[in-house]
C-alpha positions in Angstrom: 37.2 20.9 -25.4 35.2 17.2 -25.6 32.0 15.6 -24.7 32.4 13.4 -21.7 28.0 12.2 -21.0 24.6 12.9 -22.0 22.1 13.0 -19.9 18.7 13.0 -20.8 15.5 14.9 -18.7 11.9 14.2 -19.5 10.1 16.4 -17.3 6.2 17.5 -16.9 4.2 19.9 -15.6 0.3 18.9 -14.7 -1.9 21.3 -15.4 -4.4 22.5 -12.5 -7.9 21.6 -13.2 -8.7 25.6 -14.3 -5.3 25.3 -16.4 -6.3 22.4 -18.7 -7.2 23.8 -22.1 -8.0 22.7 -25.6 -8.2 23.3 -29.1 -9.9 22.1 -32.1 -7.1 19.5 -32.3 -5.6 18.6 -29.1 -7.0 18.3 -25.1 -4.1 18.9 -22.6 -4.0 18.6 -19.3 -0.2 17.9 -19.2 2.7 20.1 -20.8 5.8 17.5 -20.8 9.3 18.6 -21.7 12.3 16.5 -23.3 15.7 18.3 -22.4 19.3 17.2 -23.5 22.5 18.3 -21.2 25.6 17.9 -22.7 28.7 17.4 -20.5 32.1 18.5 -21.3 36.0 17.8 -19.8 36.0 21.5 -19.1 32.9 21.4 -17.0 30.5 23.3 -19.0 27.4 21.8 -20.0 25.2 22.9 -22.5 21.0 22.5 -23.0 18.9 21.3 -25.6 15.4 20.4 -26.3 13.5 18.2 -28.5 10.2 19.1 -29.6 9.2 15.9 -30.3 10.1 14.8 -27.1 6.9 16.4 -25.8 4.9 14.3 -27.3 6.9 11.5 -26.8 9.4 11.6 -23.9 10.2 8.3 -23.1 11.8 8.4 -26.6 14.6 10.7 -25.8 16.9 8.2 -23.8 17.4 5.3 -26.1 17.4 7.6 -29.5 20.7 9.5 -27.3 22.3 6.2 -26.1 22.3 5.5 -30.1 23.9 8.7 -31.1 26.3 8.4 -27.8 28.5 6.3 -29.6 29.4 9.1 -32.1 29.6 12.0 -29.7 31.6 10.4 -26.8 35.3 11.9 -26.7 34.3 14.1 -29.6 36.2 17.3 -30.0 33.2 20.6 -29.9 34.7 22.6 -32.7 32.9 22.0 -35.6 29.1 21.8 -34.8 27.9 21.4 -38.7 30.5 18.1 -39.0 28.7 17.1 -35.8 25.4 17.3 -36.7 26.4 15.8 -40.3 27.5 12.7 -38.4 24.1 12.2 -36.4 21.9 13.2 -39.2 23.5 10.4 -41.8 24.0 7.6 -38.8 20.0 7.9 -38.5 19.6 8.2 -42.2 17.7 4.6 -42.1 15.3 5.5 -39.1 15.6 9.4 -38.6 15.7 11.9 -41.4 12.1 13.9 -40.3 10.2 14.0 -37.1 11.5 12.2 -33.7 15.0 11.4 -34.9 15.6 14.9 -36.0 14.0 16.4 -33.2 16.6 15.0 -30.5 19.3 16.0 -33.1 17.6 18.9 -32.7 18.4 18.8 -29.1 22.0 17.5 -29.3 22.9 20.7 -31.7 21.2 23.4 -29.7 22.9 22.2 -26.3 26.5 22.2 -28.2 26.0 25.8 -29.1 25.1 26.5 -25.6 28.1 25.4 -24.6 30.3 26.9 -27.4 28.9 30.3 -26.1 29.7 29.4 -22.6 33.0 28.4 -23.7 33.5 31.8 -25.5 31.5 33.8 -23.5 29.3 35.1 -26.2 25.3 34.8 -26.4 24.2 32.8 -29.2 23.3 35.6 -31.4 27.2 36.9 -31.4 28.0 33.3 -32.1 25.5 32.8 -35.4 26.4 36.6 -37.0 25.6 39.2 -34.3 21.9 40.9 -33.9 20.3 43.0 -36.5 18.0 44.2 -34.2 18.1 45.0 -30.4 14.4 44.1 -30.0 12.1 41.4 -31.2 8.5 42.0 -31.7 6.4 39.1 -30.0 2.8 38.1 -30.0 0.7 36.7 -27.4 -0.1 33.3 -28.5 -3.4 31.9 -26.4 -7.2 31.9 -27.6 -7.8 28.1 -27.3 -11.2 27.0 -27.0 -13.6 28.8 -24.8 -16.9 30.8 -24.9 -16.6 33.8 -27.0 -17.1 36.5 -24.1 -13.8 34.5 -22.2 -12.0 34.5 -25.3 -12.4 38.5 -26.1 -11.6 38.7 -21.9 -8.6 37.0 -22.4 -7.8 39.2 -25.5 -8.2 42.7 -24.2 -5.8 41.4 -20.9 -2.9 40.6 -23.6 -3.6 44.4 -25.2 -3.3 45.6 -21.8 -0.2 44.0 -21.0 1.2 46.0 -24.3 1.3 43.2 -26.7 0.4 44.5 -30.2 -0.4 41.1 -31.9 -2.5 38.3 -31.0 -3.1 34.9 -32.2 -6.2 32.8 -31.3 -7.0 29.1 -32.3 -9.5 27.8 -35.5 -10.2 24.8 -37.5 -13.5 23.8 -36.0 -15.9 24.4 -39.1 -15.9 27.5 -41.2 -18.5 29.4 -39.8 -17.5 28.8 -36.4 -13.9 30.1 -37.4 -15.0 33.1 -39.3 -17.7 34.2 -36.3 -14.4 34.2 -33.7 -12.5 36.9 -35.8 -15.4 38.7 -36.7 -16.5 39.1 -33.0 -13.1 40.0 -32.1 -12.5 42.5 -34.9 -16.0 43.8 -33.7 -15.6 44.0 -30.5 -11.7 45.1 -30.1 -11.0 46.7 -33.2 -7.9 46.9 -35.7 -5.7 48.5 -33.1 -3.5 45.3 -33.1 -2.3 42.4 -35.6 -4.5 39.3 -35.6 -3.9 35.9 -36.4 -5.9 32.6 -36.7 -4.6 29.2 -36.3 -6.5 26.6 -38.0 -4.5 23.5 -37.2 -4.9 21.5 -40.5 -2.1 19.4 -39.5 -3.7 17.7 -36.6 -7.8 18.0 -36.7 -10.0 15.6 -36.9 -11.1 16.4 -40.0 -8.9 18.6 -42.8 -10.7 20.9 -44.9 -10.2 20.4 -48.8 -8.8 23.2 -51.0 -11.9 24.6 -51.8 -13.2 25.1 -48.0 -9.7 26.6 -47.3 -9.8 29.1 -50.2 -13.4 29.8 -49.2 -12.4 30.3 -45.7 -9.3 32.4 -46.3 -11.2 34.5 -48.7 -14.3 35.2 -46.4 -11.4 36.4 -43.8 -9.9 39.0 -46.0 -12.0 42.0 -44.9 -11.0 41.2 -41.0 -7.1 42.0 -42.0 -5.3 39.1 -40.5 -1.6 39.3 -39.7 -1.7 35.3 -41.5 -3.6 32.9 -41.2 -1.5 29.6 -40.3 -2.0 26.2 -41.5 -5.6 26.4 -43.7 -4.5 23.1 -45.0 -2.3 20.1 -44.9 1.4 19.9 -45.4 1.5 16.5 -47.2 0.2 17.6 -50.4 2.4 20.9 -51.4 0.5 21.1 -54.5 -2.8 21.5 -53.1 -0.9 24.0 -50.7 -0.3 26.1 -53.4 -3.5 26.2 -55.1 -4.5 27.9 -51.5 -2.1 30.3 -51.2 -2.2 31.1 -54.6 -5.9 31.7 -54.5 -5.9 34.0 -51.3 -5.2 37.3 -50.2 -4.2 36.6 -46.6 -1.2 35.3 -45.9 -0.6 32.1 -45.4 2.0 30.6 -42.8 3.3 27.2 -42.1 6.0 24.8 -41.4 5.9 24.0 -37.4 6.1 20.4 -38.3 8.9 20.9 -40.8 12.2 19.1 -40.5 15.7 20.4 -42.3 16.1 22.4 -44.9 15.6 20.2 -47.0 12.0 19.7 -46.2 11.4 23.1 -46.2 12.9 23.7 -49.4 10.3 21.8 -51.1 7.9 24.1 -49.3 9.8 27.0 -50.4 10.6 26.3 -54.0 6.6 25.3 -54.2 5.6 28.7 -53.1 3.2 27.1 -50.6 3.2 30.0 -47.8 4.0 33.7 -47.6 5.3 33.1 -44.1 7.3 29.9 -42.4 7.5 28.6 -39.0 10.8 26.4 -38.5 10.8 25.3 -34.6 14.5 24.9 -33.7 13.3 21.7 -32.0 12.3 20.0 -34.4 14.0 21.4 -37.7 17.3 20.1 -36.6 18.6 22.8 -34.3 19.9 26.2 -34.9 22.2 25.5 -38.0 19.2 24.2 -39.4 17.1 26.5 -38.8 19.6 29.7 -40.5 19.8 28.0 -43.2 15.9 27.6 -43.9 15.4 31.6 -43.0 18.0 32.4 -45.6 16.4 30.1 -48.2 13.4 31.8 -47.4 14.7 35.3 -47.4 16.2 34.4 -50.9 12.7 34.2 -52.2 10.9 37.2 -50.4 9.6 35.0 -47.7 9.3 36.1 -43.8 10.2 33.7 -40.6 7.8 32.9 -37.6 8.9 30.6 -35.3 6.6 27.9 -33.6 7.9 28.5 -30.2 5.7 26.3 -27.5 8.4 24.7 -25.2 10.5 25.9 -22.3 13.2 28.6 -21.6 15.7 26.5 -23.9 13.2 27.0 -27.0 12.4 30.1 -26.5 15.7 31.7 -26.1 17.1 29.8 -29.0 14.4 31.5 -31.0 15.1 35.1 -29.2 18.2 35.0 -30.6 17.9 33.5 -33.8 15.2 36.7 -34.7 17.4 38.8 -33.4 20.1 37.7 -35.9 17.9 36.8 -39.6 17.2 39.7 -41.8 13.5 38.4 -42.4 12.3 38.0 -39.1 8.5 38.6 -39.0 7.7 37.9 -35.1 8.1 35.5 -32.4 5.8 33.1 -30.4 5.1 34.2 -26.7 3.5 31.4 -25.6 0.2 32.1 -23.1 -0.4 28.7 -22.0 0.3 27.7 -18.8 3.9 27.1 -19.4 6.2 28.0 -16.1 9.6 25.8 -17.3 9.3 28.9 -20.2 10.5 31.1 -17.4 12.2 28.8 -14.3 15.1 27.8 -16.4 16.2 31.5 -17.3 19.1 33.0 -15.9 17.9 36.1 -16.5 14.5 37.1 -17.7 14.2 39.7 -21.3 13.0 42.6 -20.8 9.4 43.1 -22.1 8.3 46.3 -23.4 5.6 47.9 -25.7 4.8 44.1 -27.5 9.0 43.7 -28.2 11.3 41.5 -26.2 15.0 42.6 -26.1 17.3 39.7 -25.9 19.5 39.2 -22.8 23.5 39.6 -23.1 24.0 36.3 -20.8 26.7 33.7 -22.7 25.3 30.8 -24.7 21.5 30.2 -24.3 21.2 32.2 -20.7 19.5 28.9 -19.1 20.4 26.4 -16.8 19.2 23.4 -14.7 19.6 22.1 -11.6 18.5 19.4 -8.9 15.8 21.6 -8.0 14.1 22.0 -11.2 14.4 18.7 -12.0 12.6 17.7 -9.0 10.1 20.3 -9.3 9.5 18.8 -12.9 9.7 15.4 -12.3 8.4 13.5 -15.3 4.7 11.9 -15.1 4.5 9.6 -17.6 1.4 10.8 -19.2 1.0 13.1 -22.4 -1.8 14.9 -24.2 -3.8 13.7 -26.8 -5.2 14.3 -30.2 -8.6 14.7 -30.7 -8.2 12.5 -33.6 -7.1 10.0 -31.1 -10.6 9.6 -29.6 -12.5 10.2 -32.5 -15.1 7.1 -32.9 
């Protein structure tokens, strides 16, 4: 089976007025997706997704055009070998960021093809399920009045979620008050996480500030605090992690096992959050999870894209031995569901991977028309900073 062509689909969902959301770092009135479709001479196609394409959707086509020189006519019999060729051919301009995120999309699509061809789900291809169900958490809690935030979280608990993540990164007192109000009003019967987004906020906390806030949050028993510091300073991150009792999570922007090896070797977090659409694809995710497991670290991936990303991560967490919990996006994100052949069963805070071959996703002309690209992107608040 050989690759015959590759299609690139930048897609958009324009949020309605009452769906627009913001947090300490971003303002979002549109949700973009970058889907890659790899076609074969067997008539089987596979879908992959680029995390970086959410921010720069139009970059997908020229990078895929570059990779076509390597891919067209290639047999899909060794996905690791194909990945290596793409990675090395982009070594001068890729290696991290958008280059690797496009490779991620291509590699994920190849796994989708392999699963369809062999009539096996992704989890069967990559080692078989270690668990029949995966714990999920409601990922929402964007910027809003505390009364509305409490109502939102309570609705997740009513729906059966046993874990919820909210956003912070505003200032230490405001973040502390958000968690204090949640615990005071809704109690401790569920796991709670705080994402402070220190890779994105206009003003990053210092080591001292991060340690102080994490210390003040200890009494509220968080499952983890996400990104309390900026990832570029590994030594500083390590100091934060060593100085606090609340588990520290990070890694959603990490690329390849090489970058995560630096994170893990420097012991900068307890929980790592690779995103298969950023890290390099399925194979790189598995390498990160395995290496993290050797160091007694758990995996709670960043999952905030379409159904392609969601289904890939669901199967990955069903397989790896050190899975902690799966992010379940609760912002308006309809393409997370519209691409699914079979919607997974969700019950009592867990999700059950379906048995569809490959990823269990599809694309057709109706979806392409419904989510036609709007040529507009969200912005980070630092872009508007005066």
